[in-house]
N, C-alpha and C positions, 0 to 999 in steps of 0.2 A: 515462645518464641513465633513473629510474623513471618519470617523470615529464617529459612533453616542453612544458613551460608558461614560456617566462622570462617576465623581467620580474615572478617572483611572489618578494616579501622572504620569505615565511616560512610555514609551514600554517594560516593563520589567516584568518579571516573578512573583516574588515577590508581583511588584504592584498586577498584575492583580490577583491571589490569594487574597492577603489581601481584594482588591474591595469586590470579590465574596463570600469572606468569612463573610463580613460586612451586604451585602445582602442579603444574603441565607443562612445566621450559622445554623440554625437545620434541616435545610433539608436536605434528604441522598443524597451522590452522587457518593456514591462507592459502588459497591457489588459483589457477586456472584451469582449465579443462584441458588448454594445450601443454602445460606440465609446469609451469614456474609460480614456486610456493616459497613459501616461509615458514619456522615455525614459532612457538613463543615467544621462546627465549629472541631470535633473531625479529621478530616484531617490536620486544622492547629495546633493542638496541638501535633496530631504524628508529622507530621514536625520540630516544634519544639525541640520536643524532639529530633529526630534524629540529629539536625543543632547540638544540645549537644553534643551526642556522639562525632558526627564526628571531632568536633571542637578542643575536646577534648582530639580527638587519633590524632591530627597532620594536619587535614587537613585543608588548607586557601585557600584564593582566588585563584584562577586561578589554583588551583591543579585542575587533573582528578580522577575523580569518575568514571566508570566502571559498566555496570548494564546490567546483562545478568537471562535470566528469561521469564519465560512465564508468558503470561497476568493475574492479580489480584492486587487487590486495594490499596495493599503495593508498588505495582510498581509506583503510582503515589506520595508516602509517598517518595520515595526515590529521583526520578526525582526533587521534590518542593524542596524537603529539600539542597541536595548540589546545587542547582542553585541560592536559596533566596540568601544567601552570596557572590555567586562569582564565587563559586568553579563550577566545567565544568563537567555535565554529558556527559556518552562514553556508549550509550544504544546499546547493543551489540545480532543481531540476535539470538535468538536460534538455528535455523536452520541451522545456518554454522559450518560446522565440528570442531573438539576438536581445531586442529592446528590453522585453521585463528584464533579463539576466540580468544587464547592465542597470535597470531601474534599482533593482535589488541591493548593487554592490554600492550604488551611490546613497540608496536609502541607509542601508547598515553600516556607512560611512568605517567598509573592509579597507583596510591599512592593507591590507597581502590576497594574495589568490593561489589557491591553488590550482592549476587547469590540467585538462588532459593534450595534445596533440589533437585530438579532434574535435576541441572546441575552443582550440587555440584563436582563430578567426577574430568571434563575439567580441574576444577580451582585446585584442589589439586595436578593434572598434570603438574601444571603451573612451570616452571624453568625460572632462569636470568630474570624477572621480578622486577619494583620498587614499587613490590605490601605491602605493609606495614600491612595491615589488610583484614579481608574478614567479612563482617554483613548478616547473612542469613537473605533471603528476607521473608521468609514465616514469622517469628515472631520478625524480626529486632532486632535480637540480635549477638554479636561479637562470632567468631568460635575462643575458645581460638586455637587452636593446629595449627588457619594455620594466628596466630596475632604475629607478629615481638615485644615483649614488652618491647626489652632495646628500640627498636626506639619510641616508644610511651610511655615508663613510664617518658623522658623528656617534654613530654607534658600533660601529668597528672596533675587535679589539682582540686580541691572542688571545684562544681558548683554549685550553688543553682537550685530544681527542674524545677524554670522555670527561660527564659533565655530571656534576656533584649533586644529587637530586634533595641533599639537605640546602640546597641553596635556593632551589626553585622557591618560587611561591607557591603555596596550598589552598586551591579553590576551597571555599566551605562547601556544603552540603547545599543551601540556598543560591549559592551564586551562578548567575546565567551559563550555562554550559554552550548552549546552539539556539540558535536564530533561525525559525524557520518558515519561510516563505510558503505560503498555501498555496494549492493548486486554484480553487476560487473558481468554483460551478457558479458564482452569481457577478464575478465582475474581480475586480482589483484585490489582487493580495493581500494579505494581512503578515506581518512578522507575528511568528509566534517563541517565545520567549521561553522556554523548554530549562528546569536547574539542574544541576548532578541529580540530585535527591529522586526530582521527575522521572527521569531517565531509567536511573539505577533499580529503584523502588518498581517500577516498571517491567524492565526485565524481568528481577527476580521472582514477582506475584505469578510468573506462567508454572512456576514448580509445581501446583494442582493441575493444573488441565494436560501435561504429559510428562513424562518423565524423561528427561534427556542426559546423554549418558556422554564420557571421553571420545566413545567409540563412534558416537552418531556425525555422520558428515552430511552436512547441509547443502544442498543447491539453490545457489542465487541469482534468481533471474530476474524479479523485480528491482526497480533502480532505489541505489542506496541514499538515494536524497527524502524518501517517503520516510517516514517516520514509522510506518510499521519495517517496511524493510530493514532498516537502520537498528529496529530496538528489538523484534523478532529476528531477524535474519543474520545481525553480528555481534551487537551484545548481548543475547541470552545465549550464543552457541560460547562466545569467548568465556562467557562467567562458569560456563559447563564445562569447559574444557575440550570440544567437541572441536571439528574442522568445517570449513566455509570454500566450497569453491563457487568460480565464478564463468560464466559463460564468456566468449568474448564478441560472440554476435547476436545480431536480434535474434530473441528467441520464437522464431519463425518453429511449425511444427516441427518438420525435419532437422533443425539445428537441434531442438529441444530432445528428439529421437536417442538422435547420435551420442549428445551428454548422456543420456538419461543412461545408454550402453558403457558409458567408458567410466560414469561418476559412481553409479550404482547409488542414486542417494537414499539413505534414510527417514531425512526431513527436507520437508520446501515450502515455500509461501508462494500463493497464489493471489493475483484477481478470479473474481469469479467467470469470466469472461474464456481465460482458460482451457477452466477444466470446463465450462460450457460447450467449448468448440467442439473440445477432444469427444465429449458425448455426443454431441448432433450429426457432426461429421466422421467420426471413428466408429464410437459402440455403436448406435442406435442403427445404421444404415444395416446394418450385419444384423440386427435383429429384430428388425423389420424387411428384412431387403424380399422378402415373399410375401404373396396373397398366403400363405399359412404358415408361414412365419407372424404376418401381420395377427391372423388370427389369434392363432398362439399366443402371442403376448399380448393381448388383450382378456386374458385367463388369466386373473391376481395369483394365482395357486403356482403356471407355468412360468409366469413374468417371474415371480421371486426367484424361483429356480435358475432362469436362464441370467438373471442379474447376477445371480451370485456367482456363476461360472463365469461372465464378463468382466466380474470383478476383481478377479484374479489373476483372470488375463491381461485386463487395466495396469495393475500391481507388477507382473512380468515388462509391461510394456516400461514401465518405471523405473526399471532394472532390477525388481524382483527382494529390493531387500525394505521398500518403505514403510513407516511405521507412525508416520506424520506429512499431511499434508495440508498447513494451516490456508482457510480462505479469506479474507476480507479484501477494506476497501471500498467495498460496494455491495448491493444483496446476491443474494445465490437463487436462481430460477429454483421455484420448489418442485418441478418435475425435474430437475437435475439432480438436489440432494434427493427426493425419493429414491431416484435410482443408487444414487451413493450407499444411502441406507440399505438399501437390501442388497446390495454388491458387497457390503461389509468390509466398504472402501476406508481406510482410517484419515477420515477428515472430519478438521477443526473448525468452527464458523469463529470468527472473531469480528468486535464489535470495538471501535473504538476512533478516536478523533486527533487529528496533530496537538490540541491544544491538550488531549489526554496522555499524552506520549509513547504510544497512545491505545493503550489497551483500557477499555473499560467493563468489558463483558466475555467471555466464551462458554463454548461445548467443553466438555471433558473427556479423554478417554476414558472410556469403563464405566459411565454414567451414561442413562436410560437420554435416548434423542427425542427430540421434539420437534419434527417438523416446523421452519418457519424461524424457529427457537435462537436467538444469539446465545441463548445459555446462562449460565450461571454470573456473577460481576468478581470480576478477577479479586484477590487476596488483598484486604488491604484499601476495598472501592467501595462507597456505601452510594446506593442507585436509589431515587426517590421518584416516584411519578406527580407533579406539580400540577395543584387544580383538576385531579382524577375526573371524566364524566360518569356519571350515576349509571349510565347505561352498559360502558364496557369497560371502566375502569382507567380508558387512557386517555392520557396526557403530556404535558412534555419531562422527557427525560432530565435530570437534576443529576448530578456527578459531584460528588466530593471524594477525594484520595490524596496520597501524597504526589500522585503525577499531574493533579491540573496544573498547567500553567502559571507562571508568573504575571503572564499580560501579555498584551499584544505593545508591540515597540513603536515607542512614541505616539502610543493610542491611545489614553485615559481613559479618555470617551468611550470609544468602544469596549475599551473593557470595562468598565463599569454596568455596563448595556449587556453581557454576558455573565456578570457574579454576582450573586445575593445569599450573604453573609458565610460567605465560604462555596456554596454550592458554585459548581457551573452549567450553565443554564445549554444545554447538548445545541439545543434547534430541533431536536428527534423529536417524534412521536410514538408514544409505544404505550405499554403495561405490563403488568408482572403478572404471573401466575400465581395460581394457591402453592405451586411446589418453587416458588422463588427464579424462574424462568423468564426472562427478558425475551420483548416478543419487538419488533420494530413496524412501524404502521407504514413512517414517509416522514419528509421533512418538513418541517411546518408552513416553510417558506412555499413549497410544493402543491401543497394543499388546495385542492378545489372544492369552493363551499356550493353541494349541489341547489336544487328550487326550492328544496324544503327546508336549507341548514342546514344537508346531510352533508359529510366529511368525504371526499373522494381522492384518495391517493392514487394520485396516479403512476404512480413505479408497479402497483398491484396490479393497474392493468396493465401495462406495458408488460411485465412478465407472463401475463395469460397468451399478448400478442405472439412475445417473441418462441414461443414453444411450436407454433409453425413452422416447419420446416425449411419453407422460402424468405425465412424474417431473418435477417441478424440484426437489426436493434429498429426499436420505435420510442414515438414520444409522444404521449398524453400530451392537448393542450386548450384551455379553452378559448375558444373565439363566438363573440356575439352572444353571451351565454350558452353558446352548446358549447358540445365536448368533440373534437378531433383530433384525430392521430397522424402522425407522419412514420411511411413506414421505409426500412430503406432494407431494400431487399438482396438476396446472395442469388446478383447477375450470372454468376458460373451457370447456378444451377438452374436458372429459369433460360439461359439459353439452350441448357441439354431439353428441358421439358418441349419449352415453344417451339424448338430445331429454328433457333435464330439465324443461321446461318445462311437458312435454302428459307423463310418467311421473309415478305415484306417487312417493314418498320413498323407503317400503320395497323398489321395485323397484333405484330407480337404487343403494340399499345393495347390494344383493344383486348389483347386475350390478359393483360396484366389491370387493366382498371376491374377487368370480371371477377380474375384472381380477389383482388383486394376484396372490393363489393362480398363475396364468397364471404370470406376471411373476415370480414367486420360481422356481417350476420352469426358465424361460429361465434364469433366473440362475445357479441350480446348476450345469447342463450347463455354465457356464463357469467353475468354481468346481474345485479340488482339493477330494477327502472331508474332509478336518479344517475347510477353512472354508466350506462348504454352512449355508442359511440356513435353521433350522425354520420362521418364522413370519414373515410380512410385515403391520404391523400402520399404518391408516391416520393421519397425523399429520392432522389437518382443519386446527389454527391452523400459520402459518408458523413457522419454529424462529428460536429466539429469534440472533440472530450480533451477530460483532464487527462494527469499522467494516472490516474487509477481506474482510468475505460470509460468514467460517467461523463453522461452530456454535457455540456457547458447548455444550461438549459436557458438563460437568460438572451442567450442570441437567438434563440427561435420564437421568442415572444415578441408579439406584435408590440 
């Protein structure tokens, strides 16, 4: 049996929810750090009530309903109520600018919108759309002034308090469940159509990577509109009877530390940036704070001992119960992963794309860790390297699985470009080693061709640059046939280093220029001759990023 889940009628979201409600009814499922919570039975009852409201206002199977909100328990209520009877949810990342949000609502032809109070203004300013009504997500009520009463009046009818599930349309496994618009590091967003089967099988595939129990508590800090958090941070815990806790505020270090103390999570997901900042700003300074400590830390045997101690303290910082810390959405810096491994920190690296619902491969708790690898294929996933190079086996990663999308919405041409005989072309380059572990080299569209035809992956050079304590971000580009790097520095640290408050601006600028040149020379010592950087350029403003904290490269290409 591919997936060990009994009593699951089929691979649809309503079947998954129904099974979990029957198994875990009175157990807590969703809550806020501040205390507001609901159990599995209450989640189901709220979903039924919301289905009544949606149907009573004209939403039918196949209709699109947008969802724009920060994380909260009612986000799941909206998600499951729309998909329960075959309508299509359109989750929108709250980090998108209002113009993008409005474009998505128009392009998807959404008939209704769930929106939190925080993002209401974006919907109030929406023009020329198919929208008929708006539901305020905070309390699941209709917003009267944004309701087309003449339209919904023809659907309005008296419905009893309870809705019979027998009368509801049943979505099929291959019906579209969600329409997700990608963050787009290369420009315009694409609408990815994911079926019920895509999402449910992907959620079920995680069982081999980590054992998830009803006693587990997930702390959710990534946006639920991103497929990683939606599938692994919401559908997976609901499948296993676990509970999920949402924080009310932006996940700054101080907010997170308080949440760790209160929630004491056993599981959570993160983008690399968060754990990289914790290591660089909190852990490393303590391990190398003096000349003696720096010297000792340079001795491998001592370093491993110190890292192991630091790992125990780090788990205590997370509340003391953490046994799964999933990292995905972007590559993890090698030096940080080396620390996590030596610290015996319970991390898992995941690799995937929105188009694959999202998981393609992942490391597994209890199996050997290979630094730099994204692990083994998920259950039910086939991976092949297309047209591998003879010297290193590297080529484009192709994927075939039940989780591969239906296609791009209203874009058959682009769908055809990424599909080949049932295989999805990821656009990522990598190789598979002798043990079946997948290694990602970089995005094919980011690859730079060297002077003699060598493949240069900017992401790998950036990982080396970012190891420097003063660097927050870097971006490697080719200009006039030469490689340059734009460097965004940690100006808080720079101010302390160069005593900026009492030093003329011109002197600080000269010191920064000198620092950048020293960093360039130091970096080039670690690079092959064909990938050496000719110039480091200071990037004063922070880079514009996607919601998963990847730099939008296309904005910086001349």
